[in-house]
C-alpha positions in Angstrom: -163.0 -32.1 190.3 -159.6 -30.6 190.5 -158.1 -33.7 191.6 -159.8 -35.7 188.9 -158.6 -33.3 186.4 -155.1 -33.4 187.6 -154.9 -36.9 187.6 -156.0 -37.1 184.1 -153.6 -34.5 183.3 -150.7 -36.2 185.0 -151.9 -39.7 183.1 -151.9 -37.8 179.7 -148.3 -36.8 180.4 -146.8 -39.9 181.7 -144.6 -42.1 179.5 -146.1 -45.2 178.3 -145.1 -48.3 180.0 -142.0 -50.0 178.5 -142.9 -52.7 176.0 -143.6 -53.5 172.4 -147.1 -53.1 171.0 -147.4 -54.9 167.5 -150.6 -53.4 165.5 -151.4 -55.8 162.9 -154.0 -55.6 160.0 -156.6 -58.7 159.6 -154.6 -60.4 157.4 -151.5 -60.4 159.4 -152.9 -60.5 163.0 -153.0 -64.1 163.2 -149.5 -64.8 161.9 -148.3 -61.9 164.6 -150.2 -63.6 167.4 -148.7 -67.1 166.7 -145.3 -65.6 166.5 -145.9 -64.2 169.9 -147.5 -67.3 171.4 -144.2 -68.9 173.0 -142.5 -65.5 174.0 -142.5 -65.4 177.7 -142.8 -61.5 178.0 -146.0 -59.8 179.2 -144.4 -56.5 177.8 -145.1 -57.6 174.3 -148.6 -56.9 173.1 -150.6 -57.1 169.8 -153.7 -55.5 168.6 -155.6 -55.5 165.3 -156.4 -52.5 163.4 -157.4 -51.5 159.7 -154.9 -48.6 160.1 -151.7 -49.9 161.8 -149.7 -47.1 160.7 -152.1 -44.5 162.4 -153.4 -46.7 165.3 -152.0 -45.4 168.7 -149.6 -47.8 170.6 -149.9 -48.8 174.2 -146.3 -49.0 175.2 -143.0 -47.3 174.5 -142.4 -49.2 171.2 -145.0 -49.7 168.5 -144.7 -51.6 165.4 -147.0 -51.6 162.7 -147.2 -54.9 160.9 -148.6 -54.8 157.2 -148.7 -57.2 154.2 -147.2 -57.0 151.0 -148.0 -59.1 147.9 -144.9 -59.1 145.8 -143.4 -61.9 147.7 -143.8 -64.7 150.3 -140.7 -64.9 152.4 -139.4 -61.2 152.1 -139.9 -58.3 154.3 -138.5 -54.8 155.5 -138.5 -52.8 158.5 -138.8 -49.1 158.3 -139.3 -46.4 160.6 -142.3 -44.0 160.2 -142.0 -41.2 162.9 -141.9 -42.8 166.2 -142.9 -46.3 165.1 -141.4 -49.1 163.2 -143.0 -50.6 160.4 -142.7 -54.4 159.3 -143.8 -55.0 155.9 -143.5 -58.4 154.7 -144.9 -61.3 152.4 -147.6 -63.7 153.5 -147.2 -66.1 155.3 -143.3 -66.3 156.1 -142.3 -62.7 155.5 -144.3 -61.2 158.1 -143.3 -63.5 160.8 -139.4 -63.2 159.8 -140.0 -59.4 160.0 -141.5 -59.6 163.7 -138.7 -61.9 164.9 -136.4 -59.3 163.4 -138.0 -56.5 165.0 -137.8 -58.3 168.5 -134.2 -59.2 167.7 -133.7 -55.6 167.1 -134.7 -55.1 170.7 -132.6 -57.7 172.1 -134.7 -60.9 171.9 -132.8 -64.3 170.8 -134.3 -67.3 169.8 -131.7 -69.9 170.5 -133.8 -73.0 171.4 -137.4 -74.3 171.2 -138.0 -74.2 174.8 -135.7 -71.3 175.8 -136.0 -67.4 174.4 -133.6 -64.8 175.7 -135.7 -62.1 176.8 -133.6 -58.7 177.3 -133.9 -57.1 180.8 -133.7 -53.9 178.8 -134.1 -52.9 175.3 -131.2 -52.5 173.2 -130.7 -49.3 171.1 -131.4 -49.7 167.4 -128.6 -49.1 164.8 -130.3 -46.6 162.6 -128.8 -48.7 159.5 -131.0 -51.6 159.9 -133.8 -49.6 158.3 -134.9 -49.7 154.8 -132.8 -52.9 153.9 -134.6 -55.4 151.6 -134.6 -59.1 153.1 -135.3 -62.0 151.0 -134.0 -65.7 151.0 -130.8 -66.7 149.1 -131.9 -70.1 149.4 -135.4 -69.8 148.3 -137.2 -73.1 148.0 -136.2 -75.3 151.2 -134.4 -73.9 154.2 -134.8 -76.1 157.2 -133.9 -78.8 159.5 -134.1 -82.5 159.1 -134.6 -83.5 162.7 -133.0 -86.9 162.9 -135.4 -88.8 164.9 -133.9 -92.3 164.1 -131.8 -91.2 167.1 -133.2 -90.4 170.6 -133.0 -86.8 170.5 -135.3 -84.2 171.6 -137.3 -84.2 168.5 -138.0 -87.7 168.6 -140.4 -87.6 171.6 -142.0 -84.4 170.4 -142.6 -85.4 166.8 -143.3 -88.9 167.0 -144.3 -89.9 170.4 -148.0 -88.8 171.1 -148.6 -86.6 174.1 -149.8 -83.2 175.1 -146.4 -82.3 176.3 -144.8 -83.6 173.0 -147.2 -82.0 170.9 -146.2 -78.6 172.4 -142.6 -79.4 171.8 -143.3 -80.0 168.1 -145.2 -76.8 167.8 -142.3 -74.9 169.7 -139.8 -76.4 167.2 -141.7 -75.2 164.3 -141.9 -71.7 165.8 -138.2 -71.8 166.2 -137.4 -72.9 162.9 -139.6 -69.9 161.5 -138.2 -67.3 163.9 -134.8 -68.1 162.6 -135.9 -67.8 159.0 -136.7 -71.2 158.0 -139.7 -72.6 155.8 -139.3 -76.5 156.2 -139.1 -79.2 158.8 -138.4 -83.1 158.3 -138.0 -86.2 160.3 -137.7 -90.0 160.2 -140.6 -92.2 160.4 -140.3 -95.2 162.6 -141.6 -98.6 161.9 -143.7 -99.1 165.0 -146.8 -97.9 163.1 -146.2 -100.2 160.2 -148.3 -103.1 161.4 -150.2 -101.7 164.7 -153.2 -100.0 164.2 -153.6 -98.6 167.8 -150.2 -96.9 167.3 -150.9 -95.7 164.0 -154.3 -94.2 165.3 -152.5 -92.4 168.1 -149.8 -91.3 165.6 -152.1 -89.9 163.1 -154.0 -87.8 165.8 -150.7 -86.3 167.0 -149.2 -86.0 163.7 -152.2 -84.2 162.1 -152.2 -81.5 165.0 -148.5 -80.9 164.1 -149.3 -80.9 160.4 -152.2 -78.2 160.9 -149.9 -76.0 163.1 -147.1 -76.0 160.2 -149.4 -75.3 157.8 -150.7 -72.3 159.8 -147.1 -71.0 160.2 -146.3 -71.4 156.3 -144.1 -74.5 157.0 -143.8 -77.8 155.0 -143.3 -80.8 156.7 -141.3 -83.8 155.2 -141.1 -87.7 156.4 -138.1 -89.8 155.7 -138.3 -93.5 155.2 -136.1 -96.4 153.8 -136.7 -98.1 150.7 -135.3 -101.6 151.5 -136.0 -103.5 154.9 -132.8 -105.2 154.6 -130.8 -101.8 154.6 -133.0 -100.7 157.4 -130.3 -100.7 160.4 -132.1 -98.3 162.6 -135.8 -99.3 163.1 -136.9 -96.9 160.4 -140.2 -97.2 158.9 -139.4 -99.3 155.3 -141.2 -99.9 152.2 -139.7 -103.2 150.8 -138.9 -106.2 153.1 -138.4 -108.7 150.3 -138.1 -107.2 146.7 -138.6 -110.6 145.2 -142.0 -111.4 146.6 -144.8 -111.1 144.0 -146.7 -109.0 146.5 -143.9 -106.4 147.4 -145.2 -103.6 145.3 -148.8 -104.1 146.8 -147.3 -104.0 150.3 -145.3 -101.1 149.6 -148.5 -99.1 148.6 -150.3 -100.2 151.6 -147.4 -99.2 153.9 -147.2 -95.8 151.8 -151.3 -95.4 152.7 -150.4 -96.2 156.3 -147.8 -93.3 156.3 -149.8 -90.9 154.3 -153.5 -91.5 154.8 -154.8 -88.4 156.8 -151.3 -86.9 157.1 -150.5 -84.8 154.3 -146.7 -84.4 154.1 -145.2 -82.0 151.6 -142.4 -84.4 151.1 -141.3 -87.7 151.3 -137.5 -88.7 151.7 -136.5 -92.2 150.4 -133.3 -93.3 151.6 -131.4 -96.5 150.7 -129.5 -97.4 153.8 -125.8 -97.3 154.6 -123.4 -100.0 153.8 -125.9 -101.6 151.5 -126.5 -102.0 148.0 -128.8 -103.7 145.4 -128.5 -104.6 141.9 -128.2 -100.9 139.9 -131.2 -101.7 137.5 -133.2 -103.0 140.2 -132.7 -100.0 142.6 -133.4 -97.4 139.6 -136.8 -99.5 138.8 -137.8 -99.7 142.5 -137.2 -95.7 142.9 -139.3 -95.0 139.8 -141.8 -97.4 140.9 -141.9 -95.8 144.5 -142.3 -92.5 142.7 -145.6 -93.8 140.9 -147.0 -95.4 144.0 -146.4 -92.0 145.8 -148.3 -90.2 143.2 -151.3 -92.7 143.2 -151.4 -92.4 147.3 -150.7 -88.7 147.3 -150.8 -86.8 143.9 -148.5 -84.1 143.8 -146.2 -85.1 146.7 -142.5 -84.4 146.2 -140.2 -87.4 146.6 -136.5 -86.7 147.5 -133.8 -89.4 147.7 -130.7 -89.3 149.9 -127.2 -89.2 148.1 -125.5 -90.6 151.0 -121.6 -91.4 151.6 -119.6 -94.5 151.8 -116.5 -95.0 149.8 -116.4 -98.7 150.0 -115.6 -101.2 147.0 -118.9 -102.9 147.3 -120.8 -99.8 147.0 -118.8 -98.9 143.8 -121.2 -100.1 140.9 -121.1 -100.1 136.9 -124.2 -98.6 135.3 -125.0 -96.9 131.9 -121.1 -97.4 131.1 -120.0 -95.3 134.5 -118.3 -96.7 137.5 -119.8 -94.8 140.4 -121.0 -94.7 143.9 -124.2 -96.5 144.5 -126.3 -93.6 145.9 -125.4 -91.4 142.5 -128.1 -93.7 140.7 -130.7 -91.6 141.6 -129.7 -89.5 138.5 -131.1 -92.2 136.5 -134.7 -92.2 138.2 -137.6 -90.0 137.3 -136.2 -86.4 136.9 -139.0 -85.0 139.3 -137.2 -86.8 142.1 -135.0 -84.3 144.2 -131.4 -85.6 145.1 -130.3 -84.4 148.5 -126.5 -84.5 148.8 -125.4 -85.5 152.0 -121.9 -85.0 153.9 -121.3 -86.0 157.3 -119.8 -84.8 160.5 -118.2 -81.2 160.5 -116.6 -82.3 157.0 -117.6 -80.0 154.0 -117.8 -80.5 150.0 -114.2 -78.6 149.5 -112.0 -79.8 152.2 -110.3 -83.0 153.4 -113.1 -85.5 154.8 -110.5 -87.2 157.1 -111.4 -90.7 156.0 -115.2 -90.4 157.0 -116.9 -93.5 155.7 -113.4 -94.0 153.8 -113.6 -90.7 151.8 -110.4 -88.6 151.7 -112.9 -86.0 150.3 -116.3 -85.6 149.1 -115.4 -84.2 145.6 -117.7 -86.7 143.8 -120.6 -85.1 145.9 -119.4 -81.6 145.2 -119.4 -82.3 141.6 -122.7 -83.6 141.4 -124.3 -80.9 143.4 -122.3 -78.3 141.6 -123.4 -79.6 138.0 -127.0 -79.6 139.0 -126.8 -76.2 140.5 -125.2 -74.9 137.4 -127.8 -76.4 135.0 -130.7 -75.4 137.0 -131.8 -79.2 138.0 -133.2 -79.6 141.5 -131.1 -80.6 144.1 -130.7 -80.1 147.9 -127.7 -80.0 150.0 -127.9 -81.9 153.1 -125.0 -81.6 155.5 -124.8 -82.1 159.3 -124.7 -80.0 162.3 -123.8 -82.9 164.9 -123.0 -86.5 165.0 -123.8 -87.9 168.3 -122.6 -91.5 168.2 -119.1 -91.3 169.9 -118.2 -88.2 168.0 -119.2 -84.9 169.6 -122.5 -84.3 171.8 -122.2 -87.9 173.3 -118.4 -87.7 173.9 -119.1 -84.4 174.7 -117.3 -81.9 173.2 -118.3 -78.5 171.7 -117.3 -77.9 168.0 -117.9 -74.7 166.2 -116.1 -75.9 163.4 -119.6 -77.3 162.3 -120.7 -73.6 161.7 -117.4 -72.8 159.8 -117.9 -75.7 157.4 -121.3 -75.0 156.9 -120.6 -71.3 155.9 -117.9 -72.4 153.8 -120.1 -74.7 151.8 -122.7 -71.9 151.2 -120.1 -69.6 149.9 -118.4 -72.0 147.6 -121.5 -73.2 146.2 -122.4 -69.9 144.9 -119.5 -69.9 142.5 -121.5 -72.7 140.7 -124.7 -70.8 140.8 -127.9 -70.3 143.2 -128.6 -73.3 145.5 -132.1 -73.2 146.0 -132.6 -75.9 148.8 -130.6 -76.7 152.1 -131.8 -78.9 154.8 -129.4 -79.5 157.8 -129.3 -82.9 159.3 -130.0 -81.9 163.0 -129.2 -84.5 166.2 -129.7 -82.6 169.2 -129.2 -79.2 170.7 -127.6 -79.6 174.1 -123.7 -78.6 174.7 -124.1 -75.5 172.3 -125.3 -77.5 169.4 -128.4 -75.3 168.8 -125.7 -72.5 167.7 -125.0 -74.6 164.5 -128.8 -75.1 163.6 -129.6 -71.3 164.6 -126.5 -69.9 162.5 -127.0 -72.4 159.4 -130.9 -71.3 159.0 -129.7 -67.5 159.1 -127.0 -68.3 156.5 -129.6 -69.9 154.1 -131.8 -66.9 154.4 -129.0 -64.4 154.1 -125.4 -65.4 153.3 -123.1 -63.3 155.7 -119.5 -62.5 154.7 -118.0 -64.2 157.6 -119.1 -67.4 159.3 -118.4 -65.7 162.7 -121.3 -63.1 162.0 -124.3 -65.2 163.1 -122.6 -66.2 166.4 -121.7 -62.5 167.2 -125.2 -61.9 166.3 -126.4 -64.7 168.9 -124.2 -63.3 171.7 -124.7 -59.6 171.0 -127.5 -59.0 173.5 -125.0 -59.9 176.2 -123.0 -56.7 175.9 -119.1 -56.5 175.3 -118.5 -59.6 177.3 -120.8 -61.5 174.8 -119.2 -60.2 171.7 -115.6 -61.2 173.4 -117.0 -64.6 173.9 -118.2 -64.7 170.3 -114.8 -63.9 169.0 -113.4 -66.6 171.1 -115.8 -69.1 169.4 -114.5 -67.8 165.9 -110.8 -68.5 167.0 -111.9 -72.0 168.7 -113.6 -72.8 165.3 -110.5 -71.8 163.3 -108.3 -73.7 165.6 -110.6 -76.8 165.4 -110.5 -76.3 161.7 -106.5 -76.7 161.7 -106.3 -79.4 164.2 -109.5 -81.5 163.8 -110.0 -81.1 159.8 -106.6 -80.2 158.4 -104.5 -82.2 160.5 -106.9 -85.2 160.9 -107.0 -85.3 164.6 -110.9 -85.4 164.8 -110.9 -89.1 165.8 -108.7 -88.7 168.8 -111.2 -85.8 170.3 -113.9 -88.0 169.3 -114.1 -91.8 170.7 -114.9 -95.3 169.9 -117.6 -97.7 171.2 -117.8 -101.5 170.8 -119.9 -101.5 167.7 -117.4 -99.2 165.9 -114.7 -101.8 166.9 -116.7 -104.5 165.6 -117.6 -102.7 162.5 -113.8 -101.8 161.7 -113.0 -105.4 162.1 -115.3 -106.4 159.2 -114.1 -103.4 157.2 -117.0 -101.1 157.9 -115.8 -97.7 158.7 -118.2 -94.5 159.6 -116.3 -91.9 161.5 -112.5 -91.1 160.9 -110.4 -94.1 162.2 -107.6 -93.8 164.7 -104.7 -95.6 166.0 -105.5 -97.9 168.8 -103.9 -97.9 172.1 -102.8 -101.5 171.5 -101.4 -100.4 168.2 -99.4 -97.7 169.6 -97.8 -100.5 172.2 -97.1 -102.9 169.6 -95.4 -100.6 167.2 -91.7 -100.7 166.4 -89.9 -97.6 168.0 -89.4 -96.1 164.7 -93.1 -96.2 163.7 -93.9 -95.2 167.3 -91.6 -92.1 167.1 -93.2 -91.1 163.6 -96.7 -91.5 165.3 -95.5 -89.4 168.0 -94.6 -86.7 165.5 -97.4 -86.9 163.3 -100.2 -87.5 165.7 -99.3 -86.8 169.4 -97.2 -83.6 169.0 -99.8 -82.0 167.1 -102.5 -83.1 169.6 -100.7 -81.7 172.2 -100.6 -78.6 170.3 -104.2 -78.7 169.8 -104.7 -79.2 173.4 -102.8 -76.2 174.5 -104.5 -74.0 172.1 -107.9 -75.0 173.2 -106.9 -74.7 176.8 -105.4 -71.3 176.1 -108.8 -70.0 174.6 -110.6 -71.9 177.7 -108.6 -69.4 179.9 -109.3 -66.4 177.9 -113.0 -67.2 178.3 -112.7 -67.7 182.1 -110.7 -64.2 182.3 -113.8 -62.6 180.7 -115.8 -63.1 184.1 -118.9 -64.0 182.4 -121.6 -63.8 184.5 -122.8 -67.3 185.7 -126.5 -66.5 185.9 -126.8 -66.2 182.2 -127.4 -69.7 180.9 -126.3 -69.2 177.7 -122.9 -67.7 178.4 -122.6 -70.8 181.2 -123.4 -73.3 178.5 -120.5 -71.7 176.5 -118.1 -71.6 179.3 -118.8 -75.5 179.9 -118.6 -76.1 176.0 -115.0 -74.6 176.1 -113.9 -76.3 179.3 -115.0 -79.8 178.5 -113.6 -79.7 175.2 -110.1 -78.5 176.2 -110.3 -81.2 179.1 -111.2 -83.9 176.6 -108.1 -82.9 174.4 -105.7 -82.9 177.4 -107.4 -86.3 178.8 -106.7 -88.2 175.3 -103.4 -86.8 174.7 -102.3 -87.7 178.0 -103.7 -91.3 177.6 -101.9 -91.8 174.2 -98.8 -90.3 175.4 -98.7 -92.7 178.7 -98.8 -95.6 176.2 -96.0 -94.4 173.9 -93.9 -93.3 176.9 -94.5 -96.7 178.6 -94.0 -98.7 175.2 -90.5 -96.9 175.2 -89.6 -97.9 178.6 -90.3 -94.5 180.5 -92.3 -94.0 183.4 -96.1 -93.1 182.4 -97.1 -92.4 186.2 -97.5 -88.5 185.6 -99.4 -88.9 182.5 -102.0 -91.2 183.9 -102.6 -89.0 187.0 -103.0 -86.1 184.5 -105.6 -88.3 182.7 -107.5 -88.9 186.1 -107.3 -85.2 187.2 -108.8 -84.5 183.6 -111.6 -87.0 183.9 -112.4 -85.6 187.3 -112.8 -82.1 185.9 -115.1 -83.3 183.2 -117.4 -84.8 185.6 -117.6 -81.5 187.6 -118.7 -79.8 184.1 -121.2 -82.7 183.3 -123.0 -82.2 186.5 -123.6 -78.6 185.9 -125.0 -79.3 182.4 -127.3 -82.1 184.0 -129.0 -79.4 186.1 -128.9 -77.1 183.2 -130.4 -78.4 180.2 -132.6 -76.8 178.0 -135.2 -79.5 177.2 -137.8 -79.7 180.1 -137.5 -83.4 180.0 -134.0 -84.3 181.0 -134.8 -88.0 181.7 -135.5 -88.6 178.1 -132.4 -87.4 176.7 -130.0 -88.5 179.6 -131.2 -91.8 180.7 -132.4 -95.5 179.6 -136.0 -95.1 178.3 -138.6 -97.2 176.3 -138.6 -95.4 172.8 -139.3 -96.4 169.2 -135.8 -96.3 168.1 -132.9 -98.8 167.9 -131.5 -97.4 170.9 -133.4 -97.5 174.3 -131.6 -94.5 175.9 -131.3 -90.7 175.5 -128.6 -89.3 173.1 -126.9 -87.7 176.0 -126.8 -90.6 178.2 -122.8 -91.5 177.2 -122.3 -87.8 177.8 -123.8 -87.6 181.1 -121.9 -90.8 182.3 -118.9 -89.8 180.3 -118.8 -93.5 179.3 -116.3 -92.9 176.4 -113.7 -91.2 178.7 -114.2 -94.2 181.3 -114.0 -96.8 178.5 -110.4 -95.2 177.2 -109.2 -94.7 180.9 -109.9 -98.6 181.6 -108.2 -99.7 178.2 -105.2 -97.8 179.1 -104.9 -98.8 182.6 -105.3 -102.4 181.9 -102.7 -102.3 179.1 -100.3 -100.5 181.2 -101.1 -101.7 184.7 -103.0 -104.9 184.4 -105.6 -103.5 186.5 -108.5 -105.8 185.0 -110.8 -103.0 185.0 -114.3 -103.2 183.4 -114.4 -101.9 180.0 -117.7 -100.1 179.1 -119.2 -101.0 175.7 -120.7 -97.6 175.7 -123.6 -98.7 173.4 -126.9 -100.4 173.7 
């Protein structure tokens, strides 16, 4: 008896095991359990109690989770004695509060398939308690997963399988944990006339929609209006607008898309590089809205206000000369315009000639006017642009985060933006950072753009915070070099389709002087090019190299995958700037009669360094199925390969290398197209 009593006494005096015990009410328990489903840490537990503030916890940290009725998306965290209390609205406020409580202890939700789990819990700053958290952008905060491109989300949301269903559920969970409430994706046309594929897709999608609803997340689906404007195998509504059966077929297709799959929103796009008669467009948009209400009463319809400053996209309507995409203003006022910008450009600075825009002032004026007058509108910028621009080159561009913060800050001068949906194209090479940071910014706008970056890396200690500061400095350097000085086109690249498009007057990404153009210039013009472009490009390369060297000098732990990815991002971007500068400088030097041998060898050295970096990334992808995003594969998009294929092979680098060596040395190397 003495031994038993002694053991009981010892057990009673022992400290509880290190962990977090969430104690939830009947109302909050399902949301808490859903929030913890994909958390790979047995230290985190949950239990249900009618009195969570009084129920004993089983671990070193106890968190009571209670509901509040004055809001849906708000929450606060308080301390009540030794325990934390999360009080949040249903359904999202509770989940945001649970995520925040975990973050206070060091957890980070950086990727749908990978959560950072702290080996030891962080010490909590007492100042966090008692703060009211509520969304600045209060209607739509989310991601448009651009599944017209072969990104991770294409497979998860569109291709039926058990693994892909888990990926979709994890993505919705990722959006919730980062304070979002909306996810949209593009529909593909493989279900338009294939009953078997439609049945499989519906079964897959119904499960995703059911899960999203249980988490308080709305799902949207994007489609094209006109088939003739459909360049990327999107689901479209009208193949031939002159056909007497066009509207009947449009309604049939809406039934295919929406029967049994109750999306909250349908985004209708008008295509790129295409226009219809203005009056006809407005009529068809209104007819589409009416058809949508017949098929799914009450569903939201939104329309993209795209970019493209081409002469044939300027139209006269209602006495106004305007960009074709702005015609949505004359359609049913219930339709919500989504104002788009592209790349890392923003509404307020130079746009670098992207889609022939020197700036996006027209889009800014349209959006600000609707914000100012309280009309429904969403801002719809990008977090990456994979085709020959960033993550397919690859480069790491924190400039995206800087621009997204700049937009959100400046828009507040006009009033309250209530909808913000980020156009997302892939998460590898650090592009998850933009999505995470922007979702956080739309919920609570920080004073500086680097604040969410510091938050991302704070659990990694002083070295993590030092790395975050270098991310800030890199973003600032890129703002000056890529955006202000218009060097973006040189860090990016060009594939065969871009070259053909330019010859036909179709320009999407910022244009650049070609190698052959440099050689053909007069000596005077070439000297001017060197001063305007090559000298600033050399300076940018030196600045990015210096920041990369500083990051290396921090001695970041190689076993931390987040910091390892960051290191590779800094290194590949510095190498890319040195590589492209060496090639252009070699052409200029050779054209002026000089010896370009050293410069050509420098480019070879940078390519070799890049190949080493890419090999590391290939073996450290966040997504569990690298084949889908790295290799050729059969998928329903226009592109039968993964979005990182060119990054993995460094196709754009090899294309440029071959172009220059053939031009200067006559080597006759094969020039890869880097597309299709």
